[in-house]
C-alpha positions as CSV (number, residue, x, y, z in Angstrom):
1,M,0.0,0.0,0.0
2,Y,1.6,3.2,-1.1
3,R,-0.9,5.5,0.6
4,S,-3.7,5.3,3.1
5,H,-5.0,8.8,2.3
6,T,-4.7,11.3,-0.4
7,C,-3.0,14.7,0.0
8,G,-6.3,16.5,0.0
9,E,-8.2,14.3,2.4
10,L,-7.0,14.8,6.1
11,R,-8.9,17.1,8.5
12,L,-9.0,17.9,12.2
13,E,-11.1,14.8,12.9
14,D,-8.1,12.7,11.7
15,V,-5.7,14.1,14.4
16,G,-4.0,11.1,16.1
17,K,-4.2,8.8,13.1
18,T,-1.2,7.1,11.7
19,V,-1.3,7.6,7.9
20,V,0.8,6.9,4.8
21,L,0.9,9.6,2.0
22,A,2.5,9.5,-1.4
23,G,3.0,12.3,-3.9
24,W,5.3,15.0,-5.3
25,V,7.4,17.5,-3.3
26,Q,6.1,20.9,-4.2
27,R,8.3,23.0,-1.9
28,S,10.6,22.7,1.1
29,R,11.2,25.1,4.0
30,D,14.3,24.6,6.3
31,L,13.8,26.5,9.5
32,G,16.8,25.1,11.3
33,G,15.3,22.8,14.0
34,M,12.3,22.0,11.8
35,T,11.9,21.2,8.1
36,F,8.6,21.4,6.3
37,L,7.6,19.9,3.0
38,D,4.4,20.4,1.0
39,L,3.4,17.1,-0.5
40,R,1.1,17.3,-3.6
41,D,-1.1,14.9,-5.5
42,R,-4.1,15.6,-7.7
43,Y,-6.4,15.9,-4.6
44,G,-4.4,18.7,-2.8
45,L,-1.5,19.5,-0.6
46,T,-0.5,18.3,2.9
47,Q,2.3,19.7,5.0
48,L,4.9,17.2,6.3
49,A,6.9,18.2,9.4
50,F,10.4,16.8,10.3
51,D,11.8,17.6,13.8
52,M,15.6,17.6,13.9
53,E,15.6,17.0,17.7
54,T,13.4,14.0,17.5
55,N,15.0,12.3,14.4
56,A,18.0,14.2,12.9
57,I,18.7,11.5,10.3
58,L,15.2,11.7,9.0
59,G,15.4,15.5,9.0
60,E,18.7,15.5,7.0
61,Q,17.1,13.2,4.5
62,A,14.1,15.6,4.1
63,R,16.4,18.5,3.5
64,K,18.0,16.8,0.5
65,L,14.7,16.3,-1.3
66,G,14.3,18.4,-4.4
67,R,11.2,19.8,-6.1
68,E,9.1,17.1,-7.8
69,F,10.8,14.2,-6.0
70,V,8.2,11.4,-5.6
71,I,8.1,10.2,-2.0
72,Q,6.2,8.1,0.5
73,A,5.8,9.4,4.0
74,S,4.4,7.7,7.1
75,G,3.5,9.5,10.3
76,T,0.9,10.9,12.7
77,V,-1.7,13.6,12.0
78,I,-1.4,16.5,14.4
79,E,-3.1,19.9,14.6
80,R,-1.0,22.7,13.0
81,S,0.0,25.6,15.3
82,S,0.1,27.9,12.3
83,K,-3.0,27.1,10.2
84,N,-3.2,27.7,6.4
85,K,-6.7,28.7,5.4
86,N,-5.8,28.7,1.7
87,I,-5.8,24.9,1.5
88,T,-8.4,22.3,2.6
89,T,-5.9,20.4,4.7
90,G,-4.5,23.6,6.3
91,D,-5.6,22.7,9.9
92,V,-3.3,19.7,10.1
93,E,0.1,18.4,9.3
94,I,1.9,15.1,9.5
95,T,4.8,14.4,11.9
96,V,6.8,12.1,9.7
97,T,8.3,9.0,11.2
98,E,9.3,7.2,8.0
99,L,10.3,8.5,4.6
100,K,11.0,6.7,1.3
101,I,12.1,8.2,-2.0
102,L,10.1,6.5,-4.8
103,N,11.8,8.5,-7.5
104,T,14.1,11.5,-8.0
105,S,13.4,14.4,-10.3
106,K,15.5,16.8,-12.4
107,L,14.8,20.5,-11.6
108,P,11.6,21.3,-13.6
109,P,12.0,24.0,-16.3
110,F,9.3,26.1,-14.6
111,T,7.7,26.2,-11.2
112,I,4.8,23.8,-10.8
113,E,2.5,26.1,-8.8
114,D,-0.8,27.9,-9.4
115,E,1.1,31.0,-10.6
116,T,3.9,29.6,-12.7
117,D,6.8,31.3,-14.4
118,G,6.5,29.2,-17.5
119,G,5.4,30.6,-20.8
120,D,2.9,29.0,-23.1
121,E,5.3,27.3,-25.5
122,L,7.5,26.0,-22.6
123,R,4.5,24.6,-20.7
124,M,3.2,22.9,-23.9
125,Q,6.6,21.3,-24.5
126,Y,6.5,19.9,-21.0
127,R,2.7,19.5,-20.8
128,Y,3.0,16.4,-18.6
129,L,4.5,18.7,-15.9
130,D,2.0,21.5,-16.6
131,L,-0.8,19.1,-16.0
132,R,0.4,18.7,-12.4
133,R,-0.6,22.3,-11.7
134,A,-3.9,22.7,-9.8
135,P,-5.5,25.3,-12.2
136,V,-5.0,23.0,-15.2
137,L,-6.2,20.0,-13.3
138,Q,-9.3,21.9,-12.3
139,K,-10.1,22.7,-15.9
140,L,-9.8,19.1,-16.9
141,R,-12.0,18.0,-14.0
142,L,-14.6,20.6,-15.2
143,R,-14.4,19.0,-18.6
144,N,-14.9,15.5,-17.1
145,Q,-17.9,16.7,-15.1
146,V,-19.5,18.3,-18.2
147,A,-19.0,15.1,-20.3
148,L,-20.4,12.9,-17.5
149,E,-23.5,15.0,-16.9
150,T,-24.1,15.3,-20.7
151,R,-24.2,11.5,-20.8
152,K,-26.6,11.4,-17.9
153,Y,-29.0,13.9,-19.4
154,L,-29.0,12.4,-22.9
155,D,-29.5,8.9,-21.5
156,S,-32.5,10.2,-19.5
157,K,-34.0,11.4,-22.8
158,E,-33.6,8.1,-24.6
159,F,-30.6,9.0,-26.7
160,I,-28.3,6.1,-27.7
161,D,-24.6,6.5,-27.8
162,V,-23.3,5.1,-31.1
163,E,-19.7,5.2,-32.3
164,T,-19.1,6.1,-36.0
165,P,-16.0,5.5,-38.1
166,V,-12.9,7.6,-37.9
167,L,-11.6,6.6,-41.3
168,I,-14.1,7.8,-43.8
169,K,-14.3,9.3,-47.3
170,S,-13.0,12.7,-48.2
171,T,-15.6,15.3,-49.2
172,P,-15.0,18.6,-51.0
173,E,-17.4,20.8,-49.0
174,G,-16.5,22.6,-45.7
175,A,-13.0,22.9,-44.2
176,R,-10.0,20.9,-45.6
177,D,-9.9,17.3,-44.6
178,F,-7.0,15.6,-42.9
179,V,-6.2,12.6,-45.2
180,V,-4.8,9.2,-44.4
181,P,-3.2,7.0,-47.1
182,S,-4.4,3.4,-47.4
183,R,-1.5,0.9,-47.7
184,M,-3.9,-1.9,-48.8
185,N,-5.5,0.3,-51.5
186,E,-2.5,2.1,-53.0
187,G,-3.2,5.5,-54.3
188,Q,-6.4,5.9,-52.4
189,F,-7.0,7.8,-49.1
190,Y,-9.3,7.9,-46.2
191,A,-10.2,11.2,-44.5
192,L,-10.6,12.0,-40.8
193,P,-14.2,13.1,-40.1
194,Q,-14.9,16.8,-39.8
195,S,-18.1,15.6,-38.1
196,P,-20.1,12.4,-38.2
197,Q,-22.8,14.2,-40.3
198,T,-23.7,11.6,-42.9
199,F,-23.4,8.7,-40.4
200,K,-25.8,10.2,-37.9
201,Q,-28.3,10.8,-40.8
202,L,-27.9,7.2,-41.8
203,L,-28.7,6.2,-38.2
204,M,-32.0,8.2,-38.4
205,V,-32.8,6.2,-41.6
206,S,-31.9,3.1,-39.6
207,G,-34.6,3.9,-37.1
208,F,-32.4,4.8,-34.1
209,D,-34.6,7.9,-33.5
210,R,-32.2,9.6,-31.0
211,Y,-28.4,9.3,-31.3
212,Y,-25.5,11.0,-29.5
213,Q,-21.8,10.7,-29.4
214,I,-19.0,12.6,-27.6
215,V,-16.7,12.3,-30.6
216,K,-13.4,13.6,-32.0
217,C,-13.6,15.7,-35.2
218,F,-10.8,16.9,-37.4
219,R,-10.5,20.0,-39.6
220,D,-7.4,21.2,-41.4
221,E,-7.9,25.0,-40.9
222,D,-6.1,28.0,-39.5
223,L,-6.0,28.0,-35.7
224,R,-6.9,30.6,-33.1
225,A,-7.8,30.6,-29.4
226,D,-11.0,28.6,-29.9
227,R,-9.8,26.3,-32.6
228,Q,-7.7,23.2,-32.7
229,P,-7.1,20.8,-35.6
230,E,-8.7,18.0,-33.5
231,F,-11.6,18.9,-31.3
232,T,-14.5,17.2,-29.5
233,Q,-18.2,17.5,-30.3
234,I,-21.3,16.5,-28.4
235,D,-23.0,15.3,-31.5
236,C,-26.7,14.6,-31.5
237,E,-29.5,13.8,-33.9
238,M,-33.3,13.2,-33.6
239,A,-35.9,11.9,-35.9
240,F,-39.6,13.0,-36.3
241,V,-38.8,16.5,-35.0
242,E,-39.1,20.1,-36.1
243,Q,-36.8,22.9,-35.3
244,N,-38.5,23.9,-32.0
245,D,-38.3,20.3,-30.7
246,I,-34.5,20.4,-31.1
247,L,-34.1,23.9,-29.6
248,E,-36.2,22.9,-26.5
249,M,-34.3,19.7,-26.0
250,F,-30.9,21.3,-26.1
251,E,-31.8,24.3,-24.1
252,G,-32.7,21.7,-21.5
253,L,-29.2,20.2,-21.8
254,I,-27.4,23.5,-21.4
255,K,-29.6,24.6,-18.5
256,Y,-29.0,21.2,-16.8
257,L,-25.2,21.4,-17.3
258,F,-24.9,24.9,-15.9
259,R,-27.2,24.0,-12.9
260,T,-25.5,20.7,-12.0
261,V,-21.9,21.6,-12.8
262,R,-21.6,25.3,-12.1
263,G,-24.6,25.9,-9.8
264,V,-25.8,28.6,-12.2
265,E,-29.5,29.0,-13.2
266,L,-29.9,30.3,-16.8
267,V,-33.0,32.1,-18.1
268,D,-36.0,29.9,-18.5
269,T,-36.3,30.5,-22.2
270,F,-33.3,31.4,-24.3
271,P,-33.8,34.5,-26.4
272,R,-33.9,34.0,-30.2
273,M,-32.7,36.3,-33.0
274,T,-32.5,35.9,-36.7
275,Y,-29.1,35.9,-38.5
276,A,-30.1,39.0,-40.3
277,E,-31.0,40.8,-37.1
278,A,-27.7,39.7,-35.4
279,M,-25.6,41.0,-38.3
280,E,-27.5,44.3,-38.4
281,K,-27.3,44.9,-34.6
282,Y,-23.9,43.3,-33.8
283,G,-22.1,42.5,-37.0
284,S,-21.7,38.9,-35.7
285,D,-23.6,35.6,-36.0
286,K,-22.5,34.9,-32.4
287,P,-23.1,38.2,-30.6
288,D,-22.2,38.8,-27.0
289,I,-25.4,40.1,-25.4
290,R,-24.0,40.7,-21.9
291,F,-23.8,44.3,-22.8
292,G,-25.4,46.8,-25.2
293,M,-23.6,49.0,-27.8
294,E,-25.9,47.9,-30.6
295,F,-25.0,49.2,-34.0
296,I,-26.6,52.5,-35.2
297,D,-27.0,53.0,-38.9
298,L,-26.0,56.6,-39.5
299,T,-25.7,56.5,-43.2
300,L,-28.5,59.0,-44.0
301,L,-27.5,61.4,-41.3
302,T,-23.8,61.6,-42.2
303,Q,-23.9,61.8,-46.0
304,G,-24.2,64.9,-48.1
305,K,-22.0,67.0,-45.8
306,E,-19.0,67.1,-48.2
307,F,-17.1,64.6,-46.0
308,V,-15.9,62.4,-48.9
309,V,-15.1,59.4,-46.7
310,F,-18.7,59.1,-45.5
311,D,-20.2,60.3,-48.8
312,S,-18.5,57.5,-50.8
313,A,-19.3,54.8,-48.2
314,E,-21.8,52.1,-48.7
315,I,-22.7,52.3,-45.0
316,V,-21.8,54.4,-41.9
317,L,-22.2,52.6,-38.6
318,G,-21.7,53.7,-35.0
319,I,-21.8,52.5,-31.5
320,N,-22.5,54.5,-28.3
321,A,-19.9,53.9,-25.6
322,S,-21.8,55.1,-22.6
323,G,-20.0,57.3,-20.2
324,C,-16.7,57.4,-22.2
325,S,-16.6,61.0,-23.3
326,E,-13.6,61.5,-21.1
327,Y,-11.5,59.2,-23.3
328,T,-8.4,61.2,-24.2
329,R,-7.2,61.9,-27.7
330,K,-4.3,59.4,-26.9
331,Q,-6.8,56.7,-26.0
332,I,-8.8,57.3,-29.2
333,D,-5.6,57.2,-31.3
334,E,-4.8,53.9,-29.7
335,L,-8.2,52.6,-30.6
336,T,-7.7,53.8,-34.2
337,E,-4.3,52.1,-34.4
338,W,-5.8,48.9,-33.0
339,L,-8.5,49.0,-35.7
340,K,-5.8,49.6,-38.4
341,R,-4.1,46.3,-37.7
342,P,-4.0,43.9,-40.7
343,Q,-6.3,41.4,-39.0
344,I,-9.1,44.1,-38.8
345,G,-8.1,46.4,-41.6
346,A,-10.1,49.6,-40.8
347,S,-8.8,52.8,-42.5
348,G,-9.7,55.1,-39.6
349,L,-12.1,55.9,-36.8
350,V,-14.4,58.9,-36.3
351,Y,-15.5,60.0,-32.8
352,I,-18.2,62.3,-31.4
353,K,-18.0,63.3,-27.7
354,Y,-21.1,64.5,-25.9
355,N,-19.5,66.9,-23.5
356,T,-20.8,67.5,-20.0
357,D,-21.8,71.1,-21.0
358,G,-24.1,69.8,-23.7
359,T,-21.9,70.6,-26.6
360,F,-20.3,68.1,-29.0
361,K,-16.6,67.6,-30.0
362,S,-15.8,65.5,-33.0
363,S,-12.9,64.5,-35.2
364,V,-15.0,65.7,-38.2
365,D,-16.6,68.9,-36.8
366,K,-15.0,70.7,-39.7
367,F,-17.8,69.1,-41.8
368,Y,-20.6,68.8,-39.3
369,S,-22.3,71.5,-37.3
370,Q,-23.4,71.2,-33.7
371,D,-27.0,70.6,-34.9
372,D,-25.7,67.8,-37.2
373,L,-23.8,66.2,-34.4
374,K,-26.8,66.5,-32.1
375,A,-29.0,64.7,-34.6
376,I,-26.5,61.9,-34.8
377,A,-26.4,61.8,-30.9
378,E,-30.2,61.6,-30.8
379,K,-30.2,58.7,-33.3
380,A,-27.7,57.0,-31.1
381,Q,-29.7,57.7,-28.0
382,A,-26.6,59.3,-26.5
383,Q,-26.6,61.1,-23.2
384,V,-24.2,63.7,-21.7
385,G,-20.9,61.9,-21.1
386,D,-21.2,59.4,-23.9
387,L,-18.8,58.7,-26.8
388,I,-20.0,57.7,-30.3
389,L,-17.6,55.9,-32.5
390,L,-18.1,55.6,-36.2
391,L,-16.8,53.4,-39.0
392,C,-17.7,53.3,-42.7
393,G,-17.2,51.4,-45.9
394,E,-18.6,48.2,-47.5
395,I,-21.5,46.8,-45.5
396,N,-20.1,43.4,-44.5
397,K,-16.6,44.5,-43.9
398,T,-17.7,47.5,-41.8
399,R,-20.0,45.4,-39.7
400,K,-17.1,43.0,-39.0
401,Q,-14.7,45.8,-38.0
402,L,-17.3,47.5,-35.8
403,S,-18.1,44.1,-34.1
404,E,-14.4,43.7,-33.2
405,L,-14.3,47.3,-31.8
406,R,-17.5,46.6,-29.8
407,L,-16.0,43.5,-28.2
408,H,-12.7,45.2,-27.6
409,L,-14.4,48.1,-25.8
410,G,-16.6,45.7,-23.9
411,T,-13.5,44.1,-22.5
412,E,-11.7,47.4,-21.8
413,L,-14.8,48.7,-19.9
414,G,-15.3,45.5,-17.9
415,L,-18.6,44.7,-19.5
416,R,-17.7,41.1,-20.4
417,D,-18.0,39.6,-17.0
418,A,-16.9,35.9,-17.1
419,T,-19.3,35.0,-14.3
420,I,-22.4,36.1,-16.3
421,F,-23.7,33.8,-19.0
422,K,-26.1,35.0,-21.7
423,P,-27.3,32.4,-24.2
424,L,-28.8,33.3,-27.5
425,W,-30.3,31.2,-30.4
426,V,-29.4,32.6,-33.8
427,L,-31.8,31.3,-36.5
428,D,-32.5,31.5,-40.2
429,F,-29.0,31.6,-41.6
430,P,-28.6,31.9,-45.3
431,L,-28.6,28.5,-47.0
432,L,-25.9,29.5,-49.5
433,E,-22.9,31.8,-49.8
434,W,-21.8,33.2,-53.1
435,D,-18.1,32.7,-54.0
436,E,-17.2,35.6,-56.2
437,E,-13.8,34.2,-57.2
438,N,-15.1,30.9,-58.4
439,K,-18.6,32.2,-59.4
440,R,-20.5,29.5,-57.5
441,Y,-22.5,28.9,-54.4
442,H,-21.2,27.2,-51.3
443,A,-23.3,25.7,-48.4
444,M,-23.0,28.1,-45.4
445,H,-23.3,25.1,-43.1
446,H,-23.2,21.9,-45.1
447,P,-25.0,20.5,-48.2
448,F,-27.4,18.4,-46.1
449,T,-29.1,21.4,-44.5
450,S,-32.8,21.8,-45.4
451,P,-34.1,25.1,-46.7
452,K,-37.0,26.6,-44.8
453,A,-40.2,25.3,-46.4
454,E,-41.5,28.7,-47.2
455,D,-38.3,29.4,-49.3
456,F,-38.4,26.3,-51.4
457,H,-39.8,28.2,-54.4
458,L,-36.7,30.5,-54.3
459,L,-34.3,27.7,-55.0
460,A,-35.0,27.9,-58.7
461,T,-35.4,31.6,-59.0
462,D,-33.2,33.4,-56.3
463,P,-31.2,30.8,-54.4
464,G,-29.1,33.5,-52.6
465,K,-32.2,34.6,-50.7
466,V,-33.1,31.1,-49.4
467,R,-32.9,30.7,-45.7
468,A,-31.7,27.6,-44.0
469,N,-33.6,25.7,-41.4
470,A,-30.5,26.1,-39.3
471,Y,-29.7,27.4,-35.8
472,D,-26.6,28.2,-33.6
473,L,-26.4,28.6,-29.9
474,A,-24.2,31.5,-28.9
475,M,-23.1,32.5,-25.5
476,N,-20.9,35.4,-24.4
477,G,-19.7,35.9,-28.0
478,V,-18.8,32.2,-28.5
479,E,-20.6,29.8,-30.8
480,L,-21.2,26.8,-28.5
481,G,-22.8,24.7,-31.2
482,G,-25.2,24.6,-34.1
483,G,-27.3,22.4,-36.3
484,S,-30.2,22.2,-38.7
485,I,-33.1,20.3,-39.9
486,R,-31.7,18.0,-42.6
487,I,-32.9,17.2,-46.1
488,H,-34.5,13.7,-46.1
489,D,-35.8,13.7,-49.6
490,R,-33.6,12.6,-52.6
491,T,-35.1,15.0,-55.0
492,L,-34.5,18.0,-52.8
493,Q,-31.0,16.8,-52.0
494,S,-30.3,16.5,-55.7
495,Q,-31.6,20.0,-56.4
496,L,-29.2,21.4,-53.7
497,F,-26.2,19.5,-55.1
498,D,-27.1,21.0,-58.5
499,L,-27.0,24.5,-57.0
500,L,-23.6,23.8,-55.4
501,G,-22.2,22.9,-58.8
502,F,-22.0,19.1,-58.4
503,S,-22.5,17.1,-61.6
504,K,-24.9,14.1,-61.2
505,E,-21.8,11.8,-61.4
506,E,-19.9,13.8,-58.7
507,A,-22.9,13.8,-56.4
508,Q,-23.4,10.1,-56.8
509,A,-19.6,9.4,-56.3
510,Q,-19.4,11.5,-53.2
511,F,-22.8,11.0,-51.5
512,G,-24.5,8.2,-53.4
513,F,-24.7,6.0,-50.3
514,L,-26.8,8.8,-48.5
515,M,-28.9,9.5,-51.6
516,N,-29.7,5.8,-51.9
517,A,-30.6,5.6,-48.3
518,F,-33.2,8.4,-48.7
519,E,-35.1,6.0,-51.1
520,Y,-35.7,3.6,-48.2
521,G,-38.1,5.6,-46.0
522,A,-35.9,8.3,-44.5
523,P,-37.8,10.1,-41.6
524,P,-37.8,13.8,-41.1
525,H,-34.8,14.5,-38.9
526,G,-32.4,17.1,-37.6
527,G,-29.8,17.6,-35.0
528,L,-27.2,19.7,-33.3
529,A,-23.5,19.5,-32.3
530,F,-21.9,21.4,-29.4
531,G,-18.2,22.0,-29.3
532,L,-17.3,20.4,-26.0
533,D,-14.0,22.3,-25.7
534,R,-15.7,25.6,-26.3
535,L,-18.6,24.8,-24.0
536,V,-16.3,23.9,-21.1
537,A,-14.0,26.9,-21.7
538,T,-17.1,29.2,-21.6
539,M,-18.4,27.6,-18.4
540,G,-14.9,28.1,-17.0
541,G,-14.8,31.7,-18.0
542,S,-11.9,31.4,-20.5
543,E,-11.5,32.5,-24.1
544,S,-8.9,29.9,-25.0
545,I,-9.8,26.2,-25.2
546,R,-6.2,24.9,-24.9
547,D,-6.1,24.5,-21.2
548,Y,-9.3,22.4,-21.3
549,I,-7.6,19.9,-23.6
550,A,-5.1,17.5,-22.0
551,F,-2.6,17.6,-24.9
552,P,-3.4,20.5,-27.2
553,K,-1.6,21.7,-30.4
554,N,0.0,25.2,-30.6
555,N,-1.1,27.9,-33.1
556,S,0.9,26.2,-35.9
557,G,-0.9,22.9,-35.3
558,R,2.2,21.3,-33.7
559,D,2.5,19.1,-30.7
560,T,5.8,20.4,-29.4
561,M,5.9,17.8,-26.6
562,I,6.1,14.8,-29.0
563,D,7.3,16.9,-31.9
564,A,4.4,16.1,-34.3
565,P,3.8,16.3,-37.2
566,S,7.1,14.7,-38.3
567,P,8.5,13.2,-41.5
568,L,8.0,9.5,-42.5
569,N,11.0,7.4,-43.4
570,D,11.6,6.1,-46.9
571,L,10.4,2.6,-46.1
572,Q,7.0,3.9,-44.8
573,L,6.6,6.1,-47.9
574,K,7.4,3.2,-50.2
575,E,4.8,0.9,-48.4
576,L,2.2,3.6,-48.9
577,G,3.1,4.2,-52.5
578,I,3.9,7.9,-51.8
579,K,6.7,10.0,-53.3
580,L,7.3,13.5,-51.9
581,R,7.9,16.5,-54.2
């Protein structure tokens, strides 16, 4: 027996017990006559005490222990004279009578404590050490809880957990596939699934009725804080349902998870907003509604005043930063430079201050009178002390830029409180996106999304105006998940493939198995997939998903710990029939 108790278990009621603990040495304090060690495992810390007067040999042995040595200690639980209220075992300590070194350790490249001195790349290189830190462990315990409670909820709703293949067929729609060469079928390739989309639809055709899976998915796309090349979905599908059935079911799941895991009660009914409204008000299909600053269309009020920048713009949009009229010129210049960064690409920023004396100060008051500025302020519902910020240009580009500025200001002003959770359903996405470069339509979600029934007639006449029977759940500016009612009719599916530029032969070659299945009594069905990583990070109040994944990749898609991806040797390439250029 290596231990009788964990390092987070002992309390005052255990005083007098003889115990055995095992774990890692976190820190050591030599006070002359006494030496104290903090012993750590995944459950917590316990202080070990070594008395030089009682046992000098044991005390000398303790002084030689380094950080991260693995040890076993036996002794008696006593009440601490100097209690530590910051740890759960802070009322007691162990008077050690026997000590055994189970393994030594090199000096770690960073301190393994809550506040570490290790940078991101260093910690990712030594991730197995970083995982010993309590904050990282707590994040992964949160992930475990969410996954466990998800299974409980879905099981209670008659969902069946079904595994689907990881080696599948490559498809041209959506993000790039990761491909896997087949040795037994030379010159041919599998793909890793971007999602189990077609398989879960086939399960509905099979009569499974309610399916779920907590499943790995893979997308070869550029990375950012909330993206990894491999990620985990809570993937769900239901048959004989309409959109509202799905929204209610998964509102229930999210409310259940927040209640049981975080002790947070969300609103009874999640608000709903169309995609068009979300873009018009927030410039985003995943708006953060914890704060206001909705967009104000100021195009009509600002044009015709001989300010060429506004006169030539397709749209002029503003936001009202309440109470920020005291922003200095330096602060506004910093905002302007922030907007001019290549990743945002704004050409400039116009401001209007509503001064405390009722007058207006603007960067364009050469072109706009006090009455003009007052009219703009009234449209923005501004009050004394407010600051109106304006951007202009092409509609979609300006909305995106202003959305970034809105979120940036929300963070600066402390309006994005990580302890507040505001869910929002975004509905009625466009079915198709026009690719100007290739002169063709792409599916905004995927090619199996059903159009809204009332828009069927537009497929033949004006496909760009067709709305999808699709929905996303956003929370705090993050897309937690999304889904749609699926096409379950071969004729309608063929019509959509035609619109997407597939020939009959291409559609049959890529998706013939699904089209054929639709001819054998496919039920109406739909589903939704949540990003488990994003959901857990949002519940934990973080923007980055990396700390909620045990072994994540860096921003270049590399695992620096195991040094992957890596080259194959010549023999492997020969077996696969691959020659590198």
